[in-house]
C-alpha positions as CSV (number, residue, x, y, z in Angstrom):
1,X,59.0,67.5,18.4
2,X,56.9,70.6,18.7
3,X,53.2,70.6,18.2
4,X,52.0,74.1,19.0
5,X,48.6,74.2,20.6
6,X,47.6,77.3,18.6
7,X,48.2,75.6,15.2
8,X,45.6,77.3,13.1
9,X,44.9,74.3,10.9
10,X,44.0,72.0,13.8
11,X,40.9,70.0,12.9
12,X,37.8,70.1,15.1
13,X,34.6,68.3,14.5
14,X,32.6,71.5,15.1
15,X,34.6,73.6,12.8
16,X,32.8,75.4,10.0
17,X,35.9,75.0,7.8
18,X,36.5,71.3,8.3
19,X,33.6,68.8,9.0
20,X,34.2,65.4,10.8
21,X,34.9,63.6,7.6
22,X,37.9,65.8,6.9
23,X,36.6,66.9,3.5
24,X,34.9,70.1,2.6
25,X,33.5,70.8,-0.9
26,X,34.3,74.4,-2.0
27,X,32.6,74.6,-5.4
28,X,34.6,72.4,-7.7
29,X,37.5,72.3,-5.3
30,X,37.8,70.2,-2.1
31,X,39.6,71.0,1.1
32,X,40.9,67.9,2.9
33,X,42.2,67.8,6.4
34,X,42.3,64.1,7.2
35,X,45.3,62.0,6.2
36,X,43.0,59.0,5.7
37,X,40.6,60.9,3.6
38,X,43.4,62.3,1.4
39,X,45.0,58.8,0.8
40,X,41.6,57.2,0.0
41,X,40.9,60.0,-2.5
42,X,44.3,59.6,-4.1
43,X,43.9,55.8,-4.3
44,X,40.6,56.2,-6.0
45,X,42.2,58.4,-8.6
46,X,45.1,56.0,-9.1
47,X,42.7,53.1,-9.6
48,X,41.0,55.0,-12.4
49,X,44.3,56.0,-14.0
50,X,43.9,59.7,-13.2
51,X,47.3,61.4,-13.2
52,X,48.1,63.4,-10.0
53,X,50.2,66.6,-9.8
54,X,51.3,67.8,-6.4
55,X,52.5,71.2,-5.1
56,X,53.7,71.1,-1.5
57,X,53.6,74.5,0.2
58,X,53.6,76.1,3.7
59,X,50.8,78.4,2.6
60,X,50.5,82.2,2.5
61,X,50.5,81.8,-1.2
62,X,51.9,84.2,-3.8
63,X,52.2,84.0,-7.6
64,X,55.4,81.9,-7.2
65,X,53.3,79.2,-5.7
66,X,50.5,79.7,-8.3
67,X,53.1,79.3,-11.1
68,X,53.8,75.8,-9.7
69,X,50.1,75.1,-9.8
70,X,50.0,76.1,-13.4
71,X,53.0,73.9,-14.2
72,X,51.4,70.9,-12.4
73,X,48.2,71.4,-14.4
74,X,50.2,71.5,-17.6
75,X,51.9,68.2,-16.7
76,X,48.8,66.3,-15.7
77,X,46.4,67.9,-18.2
78,X,42.7,68.8,-17.8
79,X,41.8,65.2,-17.0
80,X,44.4,65.0,-14.2
81,X,44.1,66.2,-10.6
82,X,46.2,68.9,-9.0
83,X,46.7,68.8,-5.2
84,X,48.3,71.6,-3.3
85,X,49.2,71.0,0.4
86,X,49.3,73.8,3.0
87,X,51.2,72.8,6.1
88,X,53.7,74.8,8.2
89,X,55.9,71.9,9.2
90,X,57.3,72.4,12.7
91,X,60.1,69.9,12.4
92,X,62.0,71.9,9.8
93,X,62.2,75.0,12.0
94,X,64.9,75.5,14.5
95,X,64.1,76.6,18.1
96,X,64.9,80.3,17.4
97,X,63.4,80.5,14.0
98,X,60.1,82.0,12.9
99,X,57.7,79.0,13.1
100,X,55.1,80.7,15.3
101,X,55.1,84.0,13.3
102,X,55.3,82.4,9.9
103,X,52.5,84.0,7.9
104,X,49.2,82.0,7.7
105,X,45.9,82.8,6.1
106,X,44.0,79.7,5.2
107,X,40.8,81.4,3.9
108,X,42.8,83.6,1.6
109,X,44.8,80.6,0.3
110,X,41.7,78.6,-0.4
111,X,40.3,81.4,-2.4
112,X,43.5,81.7,-4.5
113,X,43.5,77.9,-5.0
114,X,40.0,78.0,-6.3
115,X,40.8,80.7,-8.8
116,X,43.9,78.8,-9.9
117,X,42.0,75.6,-10.6
118,X,43.4,73.4,-7.8
119,X,41.3,70.3,-7.4
120,X,42.2,69.5,-3.8
121,X,43.8,71.6,-1.0
122,X,45.3,69.2,1.6
123,X,45.8,70.9,5.0
124,X,46.6,68.2,7.5
125,X,47.1,68.8,11.3
126,X,50.2,68.3,13.3
127,X,48.6,65.5,15.3
128,X,47.8,63.5,12.1
129,X,51.1,63.9,10.3
130,X,53.1,63.4,13.5
131,X,51.1,61.0,15.7
132,X,51.9,60.7,19.4
133,X,55.1,58.9,19.9
134,X,56.3,59.2,16.3
135,X,60.0,58.3,16.1
136,X,60.7,57.7,12.4
137,X,62.7,60.1,10.3
138,X,63.8,60.2,6.7
139,X,67.4,61.6,6.4
140,X,69.5,62.4,3.3
141,X,73.1,62.5,4.3
142,X,75.1,64.0,1.4
143,X,73.4,67.0,-0.4
144,X,71.8,68.3,2.8
145,X,75.1,68.9,4.7
146,X,76.1,72.3,3.4
147,X,74.4,75.6,2.8
148,X,71.0,75.6,4.5
149,X,71.9,72.3,6.2
150,X,74.9,73.8,7.9
151,X,73.1,77.0,8.8
152,X,70.0,75.3,10.0
153,X,70.8,72.0,11.7
154,X,68.0,69.5,11.5
155,X,66.2,71.5,8.8
156,X,66.4,69.0,6.0
157,X,65.6,66.1,8.3
158,X,62.2,67.8,8.8
159,X,61.9,68.6,5.1
160,X,62.6,65.0,3.8
161,X,60.4,63.5,6.5
162,X,57.4,65.6,5.8
163,X,57.7,65.4,2.0
164,X,58.0,61.6,2.3
165,X,54.8,61.5,4.4
166,X,53.0,63.8,1.9
167,X,54.1,61.7,-1.1
168,X,52.6,58.6,0.7
169,X,49.3,60.4,1.2
170,X,48.9,62.3,-2.1
171,X,50.4,59.5,-4.2
172,X,51.5,62.0,-7.0
173,X,52.8,61.1,-10.4
174,X,54.7,64.4,-10.5
175,X,55.6,66.9,-7.8
176,X,56.5,70.5,-8.6
177,X,59.0,72.5,-6.6
178,X,60.4,76.0,-7.1
179,X,64.0,76.7,-8.0
180,X,64.3,79.3,-5.3
181,X,64.8,76.5,-2.8
182,X,67.5,75.0,-5.0
183,X,69.1,72.8,-2.3
184,X,65.7,71.6,-1.1
185,X,64.8,70.4,-4.6
186,X,68.1,68.6,-5.0
187,X,67.7,66.9,-1.6
188,X,64.1,65.8,-2.4
189,X,65.2,64.5,-5.9
190,X,67.9,62.5,-4.2
191,X,65.5,61.1,-1.7
192,X,63.1,60.1,-4.4
193,X,65.9,58.4,-6.3
194,X,67.4,56.6,-3.3
195,X,64.1,55.4,-1.8
196,X,62.5,54.5,-5.2
197,X,59.5,56.8,-4.9
198,X,57.4,56.5,-8.1
199,X,57.3,60.3,-8.4
200,X,58.8,62.6,-11.0
201,X,60.2,65.8,-9.6
202,X,59.8,69.0,-11.7
203,X,61.7,72.1,-10.7
204,X,60.1,75.3,-12.0
205,X,61.9,78.6,-12.4
206,X,62.0,81.2,-9.6
207,X,59.3,83.8,-9.9
208,X,60.4,87.3,-9.1
209,X,58.9,90.7,-8.3
210,X,59.3,93.4,-11.0
211,X,62.4,94.7,-9.2
212,X,64.0,91.3,-9.2
213,X,63.4,90.2,-5.6
214,X,62.5,86.5,-5.5
215,X,58.9,85.9,-4.4
216,X,58.6,84.6,-0.9
217,X,55.9,84.4,1.8
218,X,58.5,86.0,4.1
219,X,58.7,89.1,2.0
220,X,55.6,90.4,3.9
221,X,58.0,91.0,6.8
222,X,59.9,93.6,4.8
223,X,58.3,96.8,5.8
224,X,59.3,100.3,4.7
225,X,63.0,100.7,3.9
226,X,63.8,97.1,4.6
227,X,62.1,96.2,1.3
228,X,64.4,98.5,-0.6
229,X,67.4,97.1,1.3
230,X,66.5,93.6,0.4
231,X,67.4,94.3,-3.2
232,X,71.1,94.0,-2.3
233,X,70.5,90.2,-2.6
234,X,69.5,90.6,-6.3
235,X,72.3,93.1,-6.9
236,X,74.9,90.6,-5.5
237,X,73.6,88.0,-7.9
238,X,73.9,90.3,-10.9
239,X,77.5,91.3,-9.9
240,X,78.5,87.6,-9.8
241,X,76.8,86.9,-13.1
242,X,78.6,89.8,-14.8
243,X,81.9,88.8,-13.3
244,X,81.7,85.4,-14.8
245,X,80.1,86.4,-18.1
246,X,82.8,89.0,-18.9
247,X,85.8,87.3,-17.5
248,X,87.6,84.0,-17.3
249,X,86.1,83.3,-13.9
250,X,87.3,84.2,-10.4
251,X,88.6,82.7,-7.2
252,X,85.6,81.8,-5.0
253,X,87.0,83.7,-2.0
254,X,87.7,86.8,-4.0
255,X,84.2,86.8,-5.5
256,X,82.6,86.1,-2.2
257,X,84.3,89.1,-0.6
258,X,83.1,91.3,-3.6
259,X,79.5,90.2,-3.0
260,X,79.8,90.8,0.7
261,X,80.8,94.4,0.0
262,X,77.7,94.8,-2.2
263,X,75.4,93.4,0.5
264,X,77.1,95.7,3.1
265,X,75.7,98.7,1.3
266,X,72.4,97.9,3.1
267,X,72.8,98.8,6.8
268,X,70.3,96.2,8.0
269,X,71.6,93.3,5.9
270,X,73.7,90.5,7.4
271,X,75.2,87.7,5.3
272,X,74.6,84.2,6.5
273,X,76.4,82.5,3.7
274,X,77.5,83.0,0.1
275,X,78.4,79.8,-1.7
276,X,79.6,78.7,-5.1
277,X,79.1,75.1,-6.0
278,X,78.6,72.4,-8.6
279,X,74.9,72.4,-9.7
280,X,74.7,68.6,-9.7
281,X,76.7,67.5,-6.7
282,X,76.5,70.7,-4.6
283,X,80.2,70.4,-4.0
284,X,81.9,73.7,-3.2
285,X,84.1,75.3,-5.9
286,X,87.4,77.0,-5.4
287,X,87.2,78.7,-8.8
288,X,83.9,80.2,-10.1
289,X,83.4,79.8,-13.9
290,X,80.4,79.7,-16.3
291,X,78.0,76.9,-15.2
292,X,78.7,77.2,-11.5
293,X,75.8,77.9,-9.2
294,X,75.6,80.6,-6.6
295,X,73.4,80.4,-3.5
296,X,73.2,83.0,-0.7
297,X,71.3,83.6,2.5
298,X,71.0,87.1,3.8
299,X,69.0,88.5,6.8
300,X,67.5,91.9,6.2
301,X,66.4,93.1,9.6
302,X,64.8,90.0,11.1
303,X,63.8,88.5,7.8
304,X,66.0,85.8,6.4
305,X,66.0,85.6,2.6
306,X,67.5,83.0,0.3
307,X,68.2,83.1,-3.4
308,X,70.3,81.4,-6.0
309,X,71.3,81.5,-9.7
310,X,73.3,79.8,-12.3
311,X,76.3,81.8,-13.3
């Protein structure tokens, strides 16, 4: 497994950001880098009956992430604790994906978390989450097979493993995920059910820009005309919704080709997949009718975007 030497969150005892104890007090908020410190803190809350809400992220926060924080706060109340993790997990990236250039800005993220009322930001290091010689993985073998799982082999093994680790360290009562990563939320929910994690999973609605583009940390890559071209993803979703709303449904292959033509209007857009499936089982559908779910992955230039919607 990869542990990049230039990981920007690596803990050093002489760091101004992270002292040797792994906890830094930032006003009323704390930044925690040590897995031991995070688990001890979480256990102390649990002993006192303090509810814990958890928002796992890879950082470079935007209002979509902050909406998850607001939902976590609503769920645990003023007396509860909200923990947000920032960790760019190397094991969920493929060898040719954007791990090294994934946007990172910890000081900016910490400032946003303070404003949002986060109690603890957990930003562990690679070496602590994946100790030398680590050989244990958590693998979900049904819902993770298609869509992102097919396009990105090994991706969900990395996701479920790191989320399981984070759940053991943060000990949340409830964890909040965004609906933009629809399959990820379904896979995590299945893992929680199958392995009896005492965690409630809440999936919050996708937050969108005023023009409809789903908020994503990767949107920062969309410079100039690529940002305009990215809107073909939203346009394709709207075409599919209209097709189902005004008709008796459509054959999946026919509708897929129609959406491919919409996306082809953008010269720098390339379809990875367009899929119609049952929202509960994620099983592919031959005929698309009301209640079906659509997910698509489209690269615009070098930026891979995912989105989904109920039809």
